[in-house]
N, C-alpha and C positions, 0 to 999 in steps of 0.2 A: 848149650843154652847161653845164649847173652842176655844177661840181667836191664832192662830198662829203667830207667826212675818210675814208671809206673808200679813194675815190677817189686819194684824196691818199697816203692809205700805200700803196697798190699800184703806183700811180706811184714815188714816192721806191724801195721797194723794188727794184724794177726797174730804175731808174736804180742805182743804190748797187751791188745784183750784175752791173752790164754794166761800171760802172766799175769795182768791184775784177778782176775777172775777166780782162777784157780783156788791161791791162796784167801779166799773171801768164804770159803765153806767152812763150816763150824768144824774148830776140830779139840773141840778140849775132852775131856772124858767123854769117848765116844759111843755110842749104841751102834748097831749094824745099821743105821740110815746114815751115818756120817764118817768118812775117812779119820783115820786116827791120824794124830800126830808120833813125830820120832824124837825120840831124846836119849842124846849120849850121855851117861853119864860114869866119870872116872872117879876116884878118890878126891881132887882136891881141883875137876872141872866139869864142865855143862857144856855141851853146844843142842840148840834145834835142829832135825836135819829139815832141810831146806827142797819140797815138793817141788817135781820139777816136770812130775807124770801124772796123771787119774785117770784111772778107769771108773767106775763107781754104780754099780746095779743093784736099785736097792727098793723099798716098801715106802711109799710114800706114806702112808700110816693111815689113807683112808681106802685103801684096797687097792689101790693102785701102784706103779710101778713108775720110778722117775731115773734116769741115769743122766751119770755125770762124768766129762768126758773133756780133758785139758792136758795139753802135750806146751812142751816148751824146749826149754834148753837146760841141760846141768850145768849149772853153777854154783862152784865152791865157794867155800868162806872164804875169804882172803886171811884172813889173821883166826889161824886154828885155835884150838884149845887144847889148853896145855897143861899133859899128865905125866908127874915121876914115871919112867919104865922101873921094872914092869911089873907091868900091871892087868888088874881085872876089869875090861870095857864093860859098858852093862848098855842094849840098845832100848830101849825102852817103847814098845807098843803103844799109846795110850787107848786102848781098844779093851773088853771087856769079853770078846770074842778070843781063842785061839787061833796067831796066822796057820792057814793051810798049810804055806809056805814061805819060806826066808831064802833070799841070797844077800849075800855079803860079799863085795869083791873091792879091796884094795888094792891102789895101786902107789909109788912110791913119791914117781915125778907129774908134774903138769906141763904144758908148753908154754913157754913164755910169755908171746901173747895172749891173753885174755888166760880167763878161771875154769875152764870150758870141756876141755881136752886130755883124757888122762895120757900119759908117755909110757910104754913096756909093758911088760907083761900085768895081770894082775892075780891078782892071790885070792884064795877064797876059804880062812880061816877055821876052823874046826869049829863048834856050837854049841850049845843046848838050849834049850827053850824051857823057861821056868814061869809061875804063874806072879803076880804080885799081887797080895790081899791088902783092905782092910784093916782095923782093930777086931774089926765084925768077922773075919777069915771070908769075906766075899771078893772076889779074883774082879780087880779095877784096870788091871792092864796085864801084860807080858814081855818077859824081857827074854833077848837073845845074847847067852853070858860066853864071850870068849879073853884070851889070854896074849896076853904083849907083852914078849922079849924085850922089844932092842928099843931104842931110842932110834927116833926115824917118823918122816911125817908118812900120814896116815890122810889119804883120800877117796874116799870109802862110796862107793854108789852103793845101796842098797834096795831092796825090792821085796816086797813083800806079799800076798795075799789070803783073803779070806776069803770062808764057803759061804756060797748064797741061802742065808737061813732063810731070804725072806719070798724064794720061792719065782725070783724074779727071772730068772734063767741065761745070766750075765755073771759080767768079772766084778770082782771086787777087788782089785791090785793098785798099788801106788810106788811113784818110785823117790828115793830121796839123795842126797847125796851130805856127806860131813868131811870137816877136814881136822883131824889129829895132829897132833906132835906130840910123840916122846921122848921128855928131857933126861 
């Protein structure tokens, strides 16, 4: 297929609109009707995940269902959050409900041009899911916890999904990227 200027313009408009609208949805401490933020924590580093794909079907509060769909391109932070290896990494999903499934893919390199394509085989570290509670013992978030033993760059693709507690019959799934470096 040959790209023409009109095709470029249409694609650029779609990508820009998607890029602008997806981050506008509320992401603080989320209830089921909004998708959560992802925050990577290490002892001396923190980084917010960049969400690049969201499909979120949920109740709108008045007995109806709503759908948020936004797809863009995975982009990694240019500058990594640095931590001292070995380290325990905690990926915090700012949502009261426990994720139904989590996938953490880790690559070591990106293509030289651009910051969106990993090179080589992804590895999938073993992790455990733990609740985060406030002073009253109420669950306010969930974390995926795993160990990093080597000093290197970590380009991470994270996907998480949640059960549909509103009965809307759709997917609740978010994809993020992170860039960490053990030193």
